[in-house]
VMD Tcl script that draws the C-alpha trace (Angstrom):
set ca {
  {196.90 59.91 -69.76}
  {200.29 61.21 -68.57}
  {201.50 63.94 -70.88}
  {204.64 64.79 -68.81}
  {207.82 64.34 -70.73}
  {211.49 64.69 -69.09}
  {214.47 65.26 -71.15}
  {218.19 64.28 -70.42}
  {221.46 65.88 -71.54}
  {223.44 69.18 -71.76}
  {221.43 72.15 -72.51}
  {222.72 74.28 -75.59}
  {222.74 78.01 -76.64}
  {222.44 78.58 -80.23}
  {223.81 81.88 -81.78}
  {221.72 82.16 -84.98}
  {223.34 84.21 -87.59}
  {221.46 84.67 -91.01}
  {223.79 85.56 -93.90}
  {223.50 85.99 -97.63}
  {225.57 82.95 -98.70}
  {227.73 80.01 -97.59}
  {230.59 79.03 -97.69}
  {232.26 81.94 -95.84}
  {235.66 82.71 -97.21}
  {238.64 84.54 -95.66}
  {238.65 88.25 -96.58}
  {235.26 88.05 -98.13}
  {233.25 89.87 -95.61}
  {229.30 89.95 -95.51}
  {227.00 91.52 -93.04}
  {224.76 89.46 -90.79}
  {221.07 90.13 -91.03}
  {220.51 89.30 -87.34}
  {222.41 87.88 -84.34}
  {220.10 86.11 -81.82}
  {220.64 83.71 -79.07}
  {218.11 80.72 -78.79}
  {217.87 77.66 -76.76}
  {218.98 75.12 -79.17}
  {219.53 71.20 -79.06}
  {217.05 69.67 -76.73}
  {215.67 73.17 -76.19}
  {214.10 72.80 -79.59}
  {212.31 69.66 -78.51}
  {211.19 71.28 -75.20}
  {209.77 74.26 -77.01}
  {207.63 72.26 -79.34}
  {206.59 69.72 -76.47}
  {205.07 72.51 -74.51}
  {203.57 74.30 -77.49}
  {201.78 71.09 -78.66}
  {200.55 70.70 -75.13}
  {202.84 68.47 -73.01}
  {204.25 69.29 -69.62}
  {208.06 69.33 -69.95}
  {210.90 69.11 -67.48}
  {214.52 69.45 -68.37}
  {217.04 67.47 -66.54}
  {220.37 68.84 -67.82}
  {223.27 71.16 -67.25}
  {224.54 74.52 -68.27}
  {227.57 76.59 -67.49}
  {227.71 79.21 -64.98}
  {227.81 82.02 -67.55}
  {225.85 84.50 -69.53}
  {224.76 81.85 -72.18}
  {223.46 79.34 -69.49}
  {221.46 82.07 -67.86}
  {219.83 83.14 -71.16}
  {218.95 79.47 -71.91}
  {217.42 78.66 -68.65}
  {215.43 81.91 -68.78}
  {214.11 81.37 -72.29}
  {212.96 77.80 -71.39}
  {211.31 78.91 -68.20}
  {209.44 81.60 -70.06}
  {207.99 79.08 -72.15}
  {206.70 77.19 -69.18}
  {209.42 74.52 -69.28}
  {210.41 73.18 -65.78}
  {214.02 73.95 -65.24}
  {214.12 73.62 -61.59}
  {216.43 70.76 -61.65}
  {218.70 71.88 -64.50}
  {222.15 72.37 -62.97}
  {224.31 75.54 -63.48}
  {227.81 74.11 -62.80}
  {230.18 76.39 -60.82}
  {233.13 77.60 -62.81}
  {231.97 76.30 -66.11}
  {230.89 77.19 -69.59}
  {227.63 76.39 -71.58}
  {227.74 74.68 -74.77}
  {227.45 77.08 -77.56}
  {226.87 76.59 -81.28}
  {227.18 79.49 -83.94}
  {224.50 78.70 -86.62}
  {225.27 80.32 -89.94}
  {222.34 80.12 -92.28}
  {222.22 81.44 -95.81}
  {219.44 82.51 -98.24}
  {219.61 78.85 -99.82}
  {218.63 77.16 -96.53}
  {222.19 75.86 -95.97}
  {223.53 75.98 -92.47}
  {226.82 75.33 -90.69}
  {227.34 74.93 -87.06}
  {230.54 76.07 -85.42}
  {230.40 74.68 -81.97}
  {232.07 74.84 -78.60}
  {231.56 71.99 -75.89}
  {230.55 73.18 -72.54}
  {232.95 72.75 -69.68}
  {232.63 71.93 -66.02}
  {232.79 68.93 -63.67}
  {230.49 65.87 -64.72}
  {227.37 65.86 -62.72}
  {226.89 62.81 -60.58}
  {223.44 60.94 -60.64}
  {221.00 62.67 -58.40}
  {218.49 60.41 -56.83}
  {215.88 63.03 -57.22}
  {216.12 62.50 -61.00}
  {214.75 58.96 -60.53}
  {211.77 60.23 -58.60}
  {211.08 62.71 -61.44}
  {211.44 60.15 -64.09}
  {209.18 57.61 -62.24}
  {206.44 60.00 -62.34}
  {206.81 61.07 -66.04}
  {204.89 59.85 -69.07}
  {208.02 59.62 -71.27}
  {211.75 60.19 -71.29}
  {213.57 61.73 -74.16}
  {217.34 61.80 -75.12}
  {219.60 61.89 -77.96}
  {222.90 60.26 -79.22}
  {224.39 63.85 -78.61}
  {223.89 63.35 -74.84}
  {225.96 60.19 -74.94}
  {229.04 62.25 -75.79}
  {231.90 61.42 -73.21}
  {232.70 65.28 -72.84}
  {229.04 65.99 -71.78}
  {228.74 67.37 -68.19}
  {225.48 65.54 -67.73}
  {227.40 62.43 -67.84}
  {226.57 59.46 -70.19}
  {226.71 57.07 -67.06}
  {223.89 59.31 -65.57}
  {221.99 59.01 -68.71}
  {222.03 55.28 -68.77}
  {221.03 55.18 -65.05}
  {217.95 57.34 -65.90}
  {217.11 55.09 -68.88}
  {217.28 51.89 -66.67}
  {214.98 53.62 -64.25}
  {212.62 54.64 -66.86}
  {212.49 50.98 -68.01}
  {212.04 49.71 -64.47}
  {209.03 51.95 -64.12}
  {207.54 51.27 -67.51}
  {208.11 54.84 -68.74}
  {208.62 54.89 -72.48}
  {211.97 56.00 -73.62}
  {212.37 58.10 -76.79}
  {215.99 58.10 -78.35}
  {217.01 60.08 -81.24}
  {220.25 58.95 -82.81}
  {221.45 62.04 -84.42}
  {224.72 62.70 -86.21}
  {226.84 62.96 -83.00}
  {226.31 59.31 -82.35}
  {228.77 58.38 -85.09}
  {231.73 60.06 -83.24}
  {230.84 58.29 -79.90}
  {231.73 54.76 -78.88}
  {229.29 52.51 -80.82}
  {228.84 50.21 -77.75}
  {227.57 53.07 -75.60}
  {224.87 54.05 -78.29}
  {223.86 50.40 -78.73}
  {223.37 50.16 -75.01}
  {221.09 53.18 -75.00}
  {219.13 51.81 -78.03}
  {218.62 48.48 -75.96}
  {216.79 50.73 -73.28}
  {214.78 52.42 -75.94}
  {210.91 52.20 -76.58}
  {210.68 54.63 -79.59}
  {213.87 55.02 -81.75}
  {214.22 57.79 -84.27}
  {216.71 58.48 -86.96}
  {217.05 60.26 -90.26}
  {217.24 57.90 -93.44}
  {220.90 58.84 -93.82}
  {221.57 58.09 -90.14}
  {219.75 54.83 -90.24}
  {221.75 53.72 -93.41}
  {224.95 54.74 -92.11}
  {224.29 52.74 -88.80}
  {223.03 49.66 -90.09}
  {224.59 49.52 -93.77}
  {220.91 48.99 -94.96}
  {219.75 51.47 -97.59}
  {216.11 50.51 -97.58}
  {214.39 52.46 -94.81}
  {211.90 49.68 -94.13}
  {214.65 47.06 -93.85}
  {216.69 49.48 -91.61}
  {213.64 49.97 -89.28}
  {213.09 46.16 -89.11}
  {216.67 45.76 -88.01}
  {216.33 48.35 -85.20}
  {213.27 46.48 -84.00}
  {215.33 43.60 -83.25}
  {217.26 45.62 -80.78}
  {214.49 46.28 -78.30}
  {212.64 49.38 -79.54}
  {208.89 48.49 -80.05}
  {208.56 51.51 -82.52}
  {211.04 52.80 -85.08}
  {210.60 56.19 -86.74}
  {212.67 56.93 -89.78}
  {212.59 60.51 -91.02}
  {212.62 60.84 -94.68}
  {212.86 64.64 -95.15}
  {210.53 65.89 -97.85}
  {209.23 62.33 -98.27}
  {207.72 62.35 -94.82}
  {208.50 59.42 -92.46}
  {208.22 55.71 -92.09}
  {206.90 54.39 -88.80}
  {207.28 50.71 -88.01}
  {206.20 48.30 -85.19}
  {206.73 44.58 -85.11}
  {203.18 44.32 -86.59}
  {203.26 46.75 -89.41}
  {204.75 49.73 -91.18}
  {203.37 52.95 -92.42}
  {204.73 55.49 -94.64}
  {203.34 59.00 -94.11}
  {203.97 61.48 -96.90}
  {205.42 64.93 -95.99}
  {203.78 68.47 -96.42}
  {205.01 70.79 -99.23}
  {206.73 73.64 -97.61}
  {209.42 76.31 -98.59}
  {212.63 75.41 -96.88}
  {214.30 78.26 -95.11}
  {216.30 76.52 -92.35}
  {216.66 72.85 -91.33}
  {218.35 73.43 -87.96}
  {216.17 72.15 -84.90}
  {213.62 70.40 -87.39}
  {214.53 66.89 -86.14}
  {214.27 67.98 -82.52}
  {210.77 69.48 -83.21}
  {209.87 66.37 -85.28}
  {210.72 64.36 -82.24}
  {208.50 66.25 -79.87}
  {205.58 65.73 -82.00}
  {206.21 61.99 -82.05}
  {206.28 61.91 -78.29}
  {202.85 63.91 -78.04}
  {201.21 61.59 -80.73}
  {202.43 58.39 -78.86}
  {201.27 59.68 -75.43}
  {197.86 60.66 -76.95}
  {197.50 57.26 -78.39}
  {197.49 58.35 -81.99}
  {197.55 55.91 -84.90}
  {200.92 55.45 -86.70}
  {199.40 57.48 -89.64}
  {198.11 60.44 -87.36}
  {201.40 60.54 -85.31}
  {203.32 60.65 -88.58}
  {201.17 63.33 -89.97}
  {201.60 65.44 -86.95}
  {205.47 64.85 -86.88}
  {205.57 65.77 -90.53}
  {203.65 69.00 -90.05}
  {205.72 70.19 -87.22}
  {209.02 69.13 -89.08}
  {207.77 70.99 -92.23}
  {206.86 74.18 -90.46}
  {210.16 74.10 -88.59}
  {212.24 73.94 -91.68}
  {210.11 76.89 -93.03}
  {211.30 79.08 -90.11}
  {214.46 80.98 -89.83}
  {216.30 80.01 -86.49}
  {215.60 77.78 -83.60}
  {214.26 77.73 -80.05}
  {211.57 80.33 -79.61}
  {211.44 80.86 -83.54}
  {209.95 77.58 -84.10}
  {206.24 77.01 -84.90}
  {203.21 77.50 -82.55}
  {200.48 74.88 -81.96}
  {197.97 76.92 -84.06}
  {200.25 76.98 -87.15}
  {200.65 73.22 -87.02}
  {196.88 72.71 -86.57}
  {196.37 75.18 -89.57}
  {198.76 73.12 -91.82}
  {197.14 69.84 -90.95}
  {193.64 71.23 -91.58}
  {194.79 72.53 -95.11}
  {195.63 68.84 -95.76}
  {192.63 67.23 -94.38}
  {193.66 66.32 -90.92}
  {191.87 67.53 -87.84}
  {193.96 65.72 -85.11}
  {194.77 68.87 -83.26}
  {191.34 70.39 -83.39}
}
mol new
graphics top color blue
foreach p $ca { graphics top sphere $p radius 0.5 }
foreach p [lrange $ca 0 end-1] q [lrange $ca 1 end] { graphics top cylinder $p $q radius 0.2 }
display resetview
């Protein structure tokens, strides 16, 4: 059983700023309850991956700046392999200011990273060939990414040639990227993930089961539709399963989708049933939205196991 997952794409710094209320209006000043830097985006996935029990390697880029140094240091301190992450000379890291209010609403104010796009490194192919799974997102396909979309596609093709399962999370950024590029990535995908809203917007199909069936015709062998508080729907060509969510108090939804995806990878590589994989992912996603902030603030394995036990599941024991 190969429990090594490799991620692709620019690495992101989140500046988490809890405040009392949104929206923020000019001249109406309010104090921040905290200002903290966390490893966001794919960093959320990486944190949950290693906390659940996977070995994780980040193939990505940061800027040659304070934020990039902080992100790499945070990931490395969690046991994530960042040896092959590139700090691009004379560049800036992608940074997102995350404003979170007391009603669990959040707003991202982001700045794309800068720097010369990184050409494909043959070493990446060797790392991917030895992995148990590869994970990336629609966001990584942004033409402005310094870990270039062309490099992403080359990595996906290598994974397919080596029978390494590819996990692709659509994400909201996919809708501002050339659709043909996203479709090409989906065609290289083994396990496809999207929220219900994203699946509907992409396919024009409201029913999640029908939307999942549509994605299954585009190459993925498994489709996961995230349904928020209603849990998730997981579909293969043979069957579909709706797995209900767990009741939690929502505090902050930022990072929950990335965390959910890490649980799906863990469950898939461990050979879980659709129901057990969905229960684990729902528990991770639920606990993530009950936390304030991203990165290192996300749940630990024992918290996930405890929530599962309380609801009659022993899959992490």
